[in-house]
GULO-503499 format. One record per residue (C-alpha): residue in one letter; z, x, y. Coordinates in Angstrom, 3 decimals, padded with zeros to 6 digits. Layout:
<recs>
{residu: A, w: Z, u: X, v: Y} .
...
</recs>
This chain:
<recs>
{residu: H, w: -000.014, u: 046.874, v: 094.147} .
{residu: R, w: -002.598, u: 048.676, v: 096.244} .
{residu: S, w: -004.835, u: 045.614, v: 096.484} .
{residu: M, w: -001.810, u: 043.441, v: 097.308} .
{residu: M, w: -000.807, u: 045.754, v: 100.149} .
{residu: A, w: -004.388, u: 045.746, v: 101.427} .
{residu: D, w: -004.361, u: 041.942, v: 101.493} .
{residu: L, w: -001.007, u: 041.837, v: 103.299} .
{residu: V, w: -002.193, u: 044.279, v: 105.958} .
{residu: K, w: -005.130, u: 041.942, v: 106.622} .
{residu: G, w: -002.812, u: 038.912, v: 106.689} .
{residu: I, w: -004.470, u: 037.528, v: 103.549} .
{residu: L, w: -002.369, u: 035.833, v: 100.893} .
{residu: P, w: -002.507, u: 037.918, v: 097.683} .
{residu: G, w: -003.986, u: 036.092, v: 094.721} .
{residu: S, w: -000.936, u: 036.890, v: 092.576} .
{residu: W, w: 001.223, u: 034.871, v: 094.997} .
{residu: R, w: -000.739, u: 031.681, v: 094.352} .
{residu: R, w: 001.442, u: 030.445, v: 091.505} .
{residu: Y, w: 001.493, u: 026.873, v: 092.853} .
{residu: S, w: -000.857, u: 024.725, v: 094.941} .
{residu: V, w: -001.249, u: 025.772, v: 098.584} .
{residu: P, w: -004.222, u: 025.392, v: 100.945} .
{residu: A, w: -006.926, u: 028.021, v: 100.455} .
{residu: G, w: -006.775, u: 029.255, v: 104.061} .
{residu: L, w: -002.980, u: 029.668, v: 104.232} .
{residu: T, w: -001.872, u: 032.831, v: 106.042} .
{residu: V, w: 000.860, u: 035.162, v: 104.802} .
{residu: I, w: 003.222, u: 034.083, v: 107.595} .
{residu: Q, w: 002.671, u: 030.400, v: 106.799} .
{residu: W, w: 003.248, u: 031.042, v: 103.095} .
{residu: I, w: 006.465, u: 033.005, v: 103.667} .
{residu: T, w: 007.846, u: 030.332, v: 106.026} .
{residu: D, w: 006.999, u: 027.570, v: 103.557} .
{residu: F, w: 008.325, u: 029.516, v: 100.567} .
{residu: S, w: 011.655, u: 030.205, v: 102.289} .
{residu: L, w: 012.102, u: 026.475, v: 102.887} .
{residu: R, w: 011.338, u: 025.788, v: 099.221} .
{residu: V, w: 013.962, u: 028.343, v: 098.159} .
{residu: K, w: 016.550, u: 026.757, v: 100.461} .
{residu: Q, w: 015.933, u: 023.408, v: 098.796} .
{residu: L, w: 016.286, u: 024.970, v: 095.343} .
{residu: Q, w: 019.577, u: 026.554, v: 096.425} .
{residu: A, w: 020.850, u: 023.158, v: 097.589} .
{residu: I, w: 019.858, u: 021.600, v: 094.251} .
{residu: V, w: 021.583, u: 024.368, v: 092.283} .
{residu: Q, w: 024.744, u: 024.081, v: 094.378} .
{residu: A, w: 024.775, u: 020.307, v: 093.948} .
{residu: S, w: 024.337, u: 020.624, v: 090.178} .
{residu: Q, w: 027.233, u: 023.075, v: 089.930} .
{residu: A, w: 029.663, u: 021.280, v: 092.238} .
{residu: S, w: 028.820, u: 017.619, v: 091.644} .
{residu: S, w: 028.341, u: 015.105, v: 088.889} .
{residu: S, w: 024.880, u: 014.289, v: 087.540} .
{residu: R, w: 024.946, u: 011.029, v: 089.528} .
{residu: E, w: 025.433, u: 012.887, v: 092.817} .
{residu: L, w: 022.657, u: 015.284, v: 091.880} .
{residu: K, w: 020.358, u: 012.295, v: 091.312} .
{residu: N, w: 021.247, u: 010.981, v: 094.764} .
{residu: L, w: 020.279, u: 014.232, v: 096.477} .
{residu: N, w: 017.401, u: 013.591, v: 098.874} .
{residu: V, w: 014.403, u: 015.694, v: 097.879} .
{residu: W, w: 011.694, u: 017.215, v: 100.075} .
{residu: L, w: 008.759, u: 016.275, v: 097.866} .
{residu: G, w: 006.356, u: 018.725, v: 099.502} .
{residu: G, w: 008.792, u: 021.555, v: 098.783} .
{residu: L, w: 008.703, u: 021.094, v: 095.016} .
{residu: F, w: 006.400, u: 023.353, v: 093.045} .
{residu: I, w: 005.109, u: 020.446, v: 090.918} .
{residu: P, w: 005.977, u: 017.287, v: 092.896} .
{residu: E, w: 004.092, u: 014.918, v: 090.592} .
{residu: A, w: 006.396, u: 016.034, v: 087.752} .
{residu: Y, w: 009.391, u: 014.858, v: 089.795} .
{residu: I, w: 007.889, u: 011.370, v: 090.136} .
{residu: T, w: 007.215, u: 011.277, v: 086.402} .
{residu: A, w: 010.771, u: 012.414, v: 085.677} .
{residu: T, w: 012.298, u: 009.683, v: 087.876} .
{residu: R, w: 010.224, u: 007.078, v: 086.041} .
{residu: Q, w: 011.354, u: 008.389, v: 082.660} .
{residu: F, w: 014.987, u: 008.515, v: 083.839} .
{residu: V, w: 014.993, u: 004.870, v: 084.922} .
{residu: A, w: 013.156, u: 003.716, v: 081.777} .
{residu: Q, w: 015.592, u: 005.513, v: 079.486} .
{residu: A, w: 018.709, u: 004.470, v: 081.415} .
{residu: N, w: 017.727, u: 000.785, v: 081.269} .
{residu: N, w: 015.931, u: 000.774, v: 077.918} .
{residu: W, w: 012.684, u: -000.296, v: 079.611} .
{residu: S, w: 009.176, u: 000.776, v: 078.668} .
{residu: L, w: 007.291, u: 003.015, v: 081.103} .
{residu: E, w: 004.472, u: 000.462, v: 081.352} .
{residu: E, w: 006.862, u: -002.157, v: 082.761} .
{residu: L, w: 007.855, u: -000.029, v: 085.757} .
{residu: Y, w: 006.396, u: -000.316, v: 089.253} .
{residu: L, w: 007.132, u: 002.063, v: 092.113} .
{residu: N, w: 008.418, u: 000.246, v: 095.182} .
{residu: V, w: 008.865, u: 001.911, v: 098.562} .
{residu: L, w: 011.341, u: 001.426, v: 101.388} .
{residu: V, w: 011.066, u: 003.429, v: 104.615} .
{residu: Q, w: 014.546, u: 003.699, v: 106.110} .
{residu: E, w: 014.687, u: 003.889, v: 109.889} .
{residu: G, w: 018.408, u: 003.721, v: 110.636} .
{residu: K, w: 021.470, u: 004.932, v: 108.803} .
{residu: A, w: 020.734, u: 005.925, v: 105.218} .
{residu: Q, w: 022.003, u: 003.461, v: 102.653} .
{residu: A, w: 023.456, u: 004.327, v: 099.263} .
{residu: L, w: 020.925, u: 004.642, v: 096.454} .
{residu: D, w: 021.216, u: 002.490, v: 093.347} .
{residu: D, w: 020.560, u: 003.759, v: 089.815} .
{residu: C, w: 016.811, u: 003.089, v: 090.067} .
{residu: S, w: 016.256, u: 004.643, v: 093.520} .
{residu: F, w: 015.499, u: 008.167, v: 094.724} .
{residu: G, w: 015.454, u: 009.533, v: 098.264} .
{residu: V, w: 012.461, u: 011.519, v: 099.502} .
{residu: T, w: 012.227, u: 013.393, v: 102.810} .
{residu: G, w: 009.399, u: 015.099, v: 104.675} .
{residu: L, w: 006.709, u: 012.467, v: 104.187} .
{residu: K, w: 004.272, u: 012.015, v: 107.056} .
{residu: L, w: 002.290, u: 008.836, v: 107.675} .
{residu: Q, w: -001.160, u: 009.484, v: 109.131} .
{residu: G, w: -003.119, u: 006.862, v: 111.072} .
{residu: A, w: -000.449, u: 004.172, v: 111.096} .
{residu: V, w: 003.202, u: 003.481, v: 111.864} .
{residu: C, w: 005.790, u: 001.793, v: 109.680} .
{residu: S, w: 008.309, u: -000.606, v: 111.220} .
{residu: N, w: 010.631, u: -002.838, v: 109.205} .
{residu: N, w: 008.874, u: -001.438, v: 106.142} .
{residu: K, w: 005.538, u: -002.924, v: 107.275} .
{residu: L, w: 002.400, u: -000.981, v: 108.154} .
{residu: Q, w: 000.523, u: -001.264, v: 111.407} .
{residu: L, w: -002.553, u: 000.694, v: 112.485} .
{residu: S, w: -001.882, u: 003.164, v: 115.289} .
{residu: T, w: -003.652, u: 005.760, v: 117.401} .
{residu: T, w: -000.761, u: 008.104, v: 116.585} .
{residu: I, w: -002.124, u: 010.924, v: 114.451} .
{residu: S, w: 000.994, u: 011.418, v: 112.371} .
{residu: T, w: 004.476, u: 009.919, v: 112.120} .
{residu: D, w: 007.427, u: 011.585, v: 110.396} .
{residu: L, w: 009.258, u: 009.351, v: 107.928} .
{residu: K, w: 012.896, u: 010.411, v: 108.057} .
{residu: L, w: 013.854, u: 009.044, v: 104.644} .
{residu: T, w: 011.723, u: 007.204, v: 102.128} .
{residu: V, w: 013.394, u: 005.493, v: 099.189} .
{residu: L, w: 011.302, u: 005.243, v: 096.025} .
{residu: R, w: 012.609, u: 002.613, v: 093.618} .
{residu: W, w: 011.373, u: 001.853, v: 090.123} .
{residu: V, w: 011.482, u: -001.883, v: 089.407} .
{residu: K, w: 010.703, u: -003.780, v: 086.225} .
{residu: V, w: 007.689, u: -006.066, v: 086.455} .
{residu: E, w: 007.884, u: -009.122, v: 084.231} .
{residu: G, w: 005.035, u: -010.732, v: 082.329} .
{residu: G, w: 002.199, u: -008.495, v: 083.492} .
{residu: K, w: 002.606, u: -009.575, v: 087.120} .
{residu: D, w: 000.522, u: -007.625, v: 089.657} .
{residu: A, w: 003.187, u: -006.275, v: 092.002} .
{residu: S, w: 000.566, u: -004.698, v: 094.287} .
{residu: A, w: -001.256, u: -007.973, v: 095.027} .
{residu: G, w: -001.644, u: -008.613, v: 098.754} .
{residu: R, w: -000.364, u: -005.184, v: 099.671} .
{residu: V, w: -001.983, u: -002.059, v: 101.108} .
{residu: T, w: -002.244, u: 000.828, v: 098.657} .
{residu: L, w: -001.916, u: 004.225, v: 100.340} .
{residu: P, w: -002.661, u: 007.577, v: 098.714} .
{residu: V, w: 000.083, u: 010.222, v: 098.773} .
{residu: Y, w: -001.387, u: 013.721, v: 099.107} .
{residu: L, w: 000.287, u: 017.067, v: 098.512} .
{residu: N, w: -000.594, u: 018.428, v: 101.954} .
{residu: A, w: -002.731, u: 017.872, v: 105.044} .
{residu: T, w: -005.921, u: 019.129, v: 103.367} .
{residu: R, w: -005.863, u: 015.913, v: 101.271} .
{residu: G, w: -007.275, u: 017.935, v: 098.414} .
{residu: Q, w: -004.698, u: 016.909, v: 095.815} .
{residu: L, w: -003.705, u: 013.301, v: 095.206} .
{residu: L, w: -000.192, u: 012.938, v: 093.755} .
{residu: F, w: 000.249, u: 009.160, v: 093.425} .
{residu: T, w: -000.087, u: 005.952, v: 095.453} .
{residu: L, w: 002.389, u: 003.629, v: 097.179} .
{residu: D, w: 001.976, u: -000.038, v: 098.081} .
{residu: F, w: 003.066, u: -001.329, v: 101.499} .
{residu: D, w: 003.188, u: -004.715, v: 103.165} .
{residu: S, w: 001.115, u: -005.035, v: 106.332} .
{residu: A, w: 002.453, u: -006.413, v: 109.589} .
{residu: D, w: -000.919, u: -008.174, v: 109.981} .
{residu: K, w: -001.319, u: -010.937, v: 107.400} .
{residu: T, w: -004.939, u: -011.701, v: 108.326} .
{residu: P, w: -007.148, u: -011.875, v: 105.196} .
{residu: G, w: -008.996, u: -008.617, v: 104.653} .
{residu: Q, w: -006.768, u: -006.693, v: 107.044} .
{residu: D, w: -006.239, u: -004.001, v: 104.383} .
{residu: H, w: -009.811, u: -002.772, v: 104.919} .
{residu: G, w: -008.819, u: -001.442, v: 108.335} .
{residu: F, w: -006.313, u: 000.927, v: 106.732} .
{residu: Y, w: -008.879, u: 002.208, v: 104.259} .
{residu: E, w: -011.573, u: 002.632, v: 106.938} .
{residu: R, w: -009.171, u: 004.663, v: 109.080} .
{residu: G, w: -008.154, u: 006.834, v: 106.122} .
{residu: V, w: -004.468, u: 005.986, v: 106.467} .
{residu: A, w: -002.468, u: 008.106, v: 104.029} .
{residu: L, w: 000.825, u: 009.854, v: 103.366} .
{residu: I, w: 001.191, u: 013.619, v: 103.067} .
{residu: C, w: 004.134, u: 015.516, v: 101.599} .
{residu: S, w: 003.588, u: 018.696, v: 103.610} .
{residu: D, w: 001.766, u: 019.500, v: 106.842} .
{residu: L, w: 000.281, u: 022.714, v: 105.420} .
{residu: S, w: -003.459, u: 022.831, v: 106.022} .
</recs>
């Protein structure tokens, strides 16, 4: 306890508090603010599970960056859809839809994610376009598992963007494929050269 108090006095995050992935240089104030938001999300999930049906709990929009193991959530959604439809995991492909207007109802294969930030590009009508804007907040992103027939490459002709845990880009969670507004051959290289990516949290 003495060493923990010494760290707190210096504004250093105690090592015993690092039970989940956070940037190495995170201050105590930043950690407490972030942790309180995570707890609020957990409270909302618990309340929804107690007061609602399992279907309504599934349709709860989740702040991906506020989960302690966000990649486990993605894995769980994939397993849920595979089991519910009697599909194999290998047949499933993760599609993405960035909603700009009023949120639409989610079907049985879709999950709502909030808090994603798009860096180096903008997304309009679910199509990517390079931009000088450093970061754009995506109000609601719908992730939908779809069945791919006959070994078809669902990512062909699309831009594959990495999804990182936070702004340090130190931990890759998964990737998402987008259509580009520019259909010029080889246009995808511009996105890779500019380091366009998605982050789940702006912690750095």
